[in-house]
TORTOR-814853 format. One record per residue (C-alpha): x, y, z. Coordinates in pm, whole numbers, padded with zeros to 5 digits, always signed. Layout:
XYZ;...
end
This chain:
-02563-04254+00412;-02612-03921+00583;-02235-03874+00608;-02193-03931+00235;-02468-03680+00154;-02308-03424+00385;-01968-03473+00221;-02123-03423-00122;-02274-03094-00007;-01933-02978+00113;-01759-03048-00213;-01871-03123-00568;-01622-03293-00804;-01773-03090-01087;-01667-02758-00936;-01399-02565-01124;-01164-02484-00839;-00993-02213-01044;-01321-02021-01042;-01361-02021-00663;-01245-01774-00402;-01210-01790-00025;-01313-01472+00156;-01149-01446+00500;-01357-01237+00739;-01118-01154+01024;-01118-00921+01322;-00852-00715+01140;-01041-00688+00809;-01121-00892+00499;-00894-01048+00240;-00956-01281-00055;-00772-01591-00172;-00775-01787-00499;-00640-02137-00560;-00373-02331-00751;-00563-02657-00820;-00330-02757-01105;-00030-02753-00872;-00187-02875-00546;-00532-03029-00605;-00546-03233-00284;-00449-02939-00064;-00700-02711-00236;-00983-02962-00191;-00897-03014+00176;-00892-02641+00247;-01229-02587+00077;-01377-02882+00265;-01255-02748+00601;-01366-02392+00526;-01717-02506+00433;-01737-02709+00753;-01661-02394+00953;-01340-02558+01080;-01146-02230+01079;-01416-02020+01249;-01282-01884+01577;-00919-01980+01514;-00656-01706+01522;-00342-01606+01341;-00115-01736+01612;+00237-01668+01485;+00389-01404+01261;+00700-01222+01146;+00630-00851+01104;+00591-00764+00735;+00706-01115+00645;+00489-01417+00727;+00157-01490+00900;+00059-01834+01028;-00286-01958+01129;-00544-02233+01108;-00463-02423+01427;-00785-02547+01598;-00608-02531+01935;-00619-02150+01905;-00995-02145+01954;-00919-02178+02326;-00764-01857+02468;-00639-02060+02765;-00436-02304+02552;-00152-02074+02444;+00111-02336+02519;-00048-02559+02250;-00071-02293+01979;+00096-02415+01663;+00062-02785+01748;-00286-02861+01613;-00444-02934+01277;-00165-03152+01136;-00160-03503+00983;-00477-03489+00776;-00353-03735+00515;-00204-03475+00279;+00108-03572+00089;+00340-03298-00041;+00248-03135-00373;+00567-02940-00424;+00587-02730-00740;+00824-02473-00881;+00577-02201-00776;+00780-01903-00661;+00709-01806-00301;+00622-01445-00376;+00412-01194-00185;+00063-01332-00123;+00152-01702-00160;-00041-01933+00074;+00124-02264+00170;+00057-02559+00398;+00254-02569+00723;+00445-02883+00822;+00576-03031+01143;+00959-03018+01149;+01103-03309+00952;+00762-03459+00868;+00684-03404+00501;+00343-03577+00517;+00213-03381+00816;+00019-03103+00641;-00335-03025+00750;-00529-02710+00834;-00241-02481+00931;-00125-02238+00666;+00137-01975+00597;+00064-01648+00417;+00358-01454+00276;+00337-01078+00322;+00657-01028+00124;+00860-01243-00115;+01027-01538+00064;+01220-01716-00213;+01413-01928+00039;+01090-02121+00108;+01034-02219-00256;+01024-02597-00290;+01002-02661+00083;+00626-02634+00130;+00314-02690-00079;+00186-02363-00227;-00186-02405-00290;-00330-02052-00312;-00252-01681-00328;-00403-01360-00194;-00573-01155-00466;-00725-00879-00251;-00629-00734+00085;-00261-00815+00125;-00242-00492+00325;-00477-00653+00580;-00244-00952+00606;+00048-00712+00648;-00138-00543+00935;-00193-00884+01096;+00178-00961+01058;+00260-00660+01277;+00074-00810+01576;+00306-00813+01881;+00451-01156+01965;+00616-01311+02270;+00962-01469+02287;+00821-01786+02126;+00680-01593+01830;+00321-01645+01953;+00080-01354+01907;+00000-01153+02219;-00331-01037+02072;-00612-01241+01919;-00671-01175+01549;-00956-01413+01472;-01076-01578+01156;-01446-01513+01212;-01546-01715+00908;-01429-01813+00559;-01675-01803+00271;-01615-02006-00045;-01775-01827-00339;-01754-01816-00720;-01497-01574-00850;-01686-01256-00946;-01655-01112-01295;-01363-00868-01302;-01461-00504-01265;-01327-00258-01524;-01023-00061-01407;-01113+00262-01226;-01144+00562-01461;-01134+00345-01773;-01485+00425-01900;-01532+00796-01833;-01547+01046-02118;-01290+01324-02146;-01546+01567-02004;-01614+01339-01708;-01242+01297-01640;-01200+01675-01636;-01441+01698-01343;-01190+01522-01117;-00904+01676-00927;-00645+01530-00691;-00577+01671-00344;-00230+01608-00207;-00224+01626+00173;+00143+01688+00251;+00347+01772+00559;+00381+02126+00421;+00012+02175+00340;-00237+02081+00069;-00190+02097-00308;-00484+02064-00547;-00414+01943-00900;-00664+01978-01184;-00661+01725-01466;-00606+01802-01837;-00757+01496-02010;-00810+01681-02336;-00434+01665-02399;-00333+01345-02214;-00637+01126-02145;-00446+00806-02077;-00209+00974-01833;-00503+01130-01652;-00673+00790-01625;-00347+00635-01503;-00280+00906-01244;-00638+00912-01114;-00641+00532-01093;-00321+00513-00888;-00433+00795-00659;-00781+00644-00612;-00634+00303-00521;-00396+00454-00264;-00066+00393-00442;+00062+00743-00362;-00050+00751+00002;+00234+00754+00257;+00494+00841-00006;+00721+01147-00008;+00870+01410-00237;+01202+01251-00327;+01352+01526-00544;+01370+01900-00491;+01549+02107-00756;+01501+02477-00668;+01394+02687-00963;+01332+02372-01166;+01091+02105-01029;+00977+01916-00723;+00920+01545-00785;+00711+01276-00615;+00550+00941-00692;+00846+00710-00629;+00672+00413-00465;+00999+00317-00295;+00931+00610-00060;+00615+00442+00071;+00620+00360+00441;+00399+00054+00373;+00362-00192+00081;+00172-00070-00225;-00197-00167-00191;-00258-00489-00376;-00542-00339-00579;-00300-00081-00720;-00004-00307-00791;-00127-00436-01127;-00161-00080-01257;+00201+00012-01184;+00309-00015-01545;+00468+00186-01821;+00245+00426-02010;+00285+00552-02364;+00379+00922-02393;+00115+01177-02492;+00318+01479-02598;+00129+01806-02644;+00203+02170-02716;+00140+02276-02353;+00444+02459-02216;+00621+02356-01896;+00552+02665-01686;+00514+02718-01312;+00243+02490-01173;+00235+02245-01462;+00227+01878-01358;+00407+01636-01588;+00501+01268-01578;+00862+01180-01506;+01029+00903-01704;+01359+00733-01779;+01559+00752-02098;+01283+00598-02309;+00999+00833-02397;+00737+00567-02312;+00888+00467-01976;+00674+00679-01739;+00518+00476-01456;+00437+00653-01128;+00671+00947-01070;+00551+01298-01154;+00686+01648-01112;+00554+01998-01055;+00732+02274-01249;+00861+02573-01050;+00942+02811-01338;+00944+02817-01718;+01134+02513-01847;+01131+02518-02229;+01383+02232-02239;+01109+02000-02114;+00856+02104-02377;+00774+01835-02630;+00960+01562-02440;+00750+01502-02127;+00375+01446-02095;+00182+01729-01932;-00138+01598-01772;-00230+01842-01494;-00187+02183-01337;-00176+02311-00978;-00512+02470-00907;-00450+02556-00542;-00144+02542-00320;+00143+02694-00519;+00252+02846-00189;+00286+02491-00055;+00481+02394-00366;+00720+02682-00293;+00757+02568+00068;+00855+02222-00052;+01095+02378-00304;+01264+02562-00014;+01341+02236+00169;+01717+02197+00231;+01867+01936-00001;+02178+01740-00078;+02220+01650-00446;+01850+01735-00494;+01746+01491-00220;+01551+01655+00067;+01740+01643+00396;+01407+01612+00576;+01121+01390+00465;+00840+01581+00293;+00546+01345+00339;+00249+01291+00114;+00003+01160+00370;-00266+01098+00111;-00375+01178-00241;-00751+01188-00276;-00954+01205-00596;-01236+01455-00561;-01503+01591-00793;-01478+01961-00872;-01700+02168-00648;
end
């Protein structure tokens, strides 16, 4: 009787599994997972049951491929002296495969199997740091990471031995199952034009700092977009990818990032409708770069080095250099080949600050 009551406390059939989250509190930081109960109901229920029992507490992420895959959930890993057994525990918990056509993209969480044993799934799990399409259809995908994929990426870089076992202990301290919180409004979506104008963005670059003031009175949506991406760290660890002396210097290409784009920022990397104004493209003006379509701007932006009337009326001006034109000129003097800098000009960070 007591066992049945305890089981009922661990899991209620009335719970809407789509509205639950699992918060992983690890020694490397926190990340959050949500579930795919329509595709893998049995796996989702088993994970929630184990998490609520505290089964994972004290286990480690025991195997990983740097910037690729992280594996954990083996109860044998609670014992630091049992390294030879790491990866062998937590299997055969009565779970049959629930294979779907779910694409194994970044953030997918899947059940691990013993080689050649399709019914061997249990507590062990794989987390994909990057897309791994070759795994699609081979394992049961039952969840995905919705916050903190950069933490998982950091875990994936843990040094491993010749058997792919982690040399350092990254522990799952605990996993909390909680209701999914109401979504917060996007950053900078509710401020007035006046409030937006009180923000500026500080670019910390390898050539010095550049301070950009915002012009929301002429391009409010671009200002919101730019502030949002900067605030969420999308532009950190990028680089100036184009230097055209006497014309512009250009940055914001997220392919220049030295690490994956923060998960919180990824959903805001989208096209934005042009907001053309009468502001002239003169030295120090900051404007959004785009492709052939006028509404195709996404993340790239440029700083004008001299009067460029050909750009007027065709690109969206949204800011102006307030401080650091000398740094802009230093970047413009970087040796190039076909407008590509021969040396990397880093943007270490872009911070949103209130005007002083």
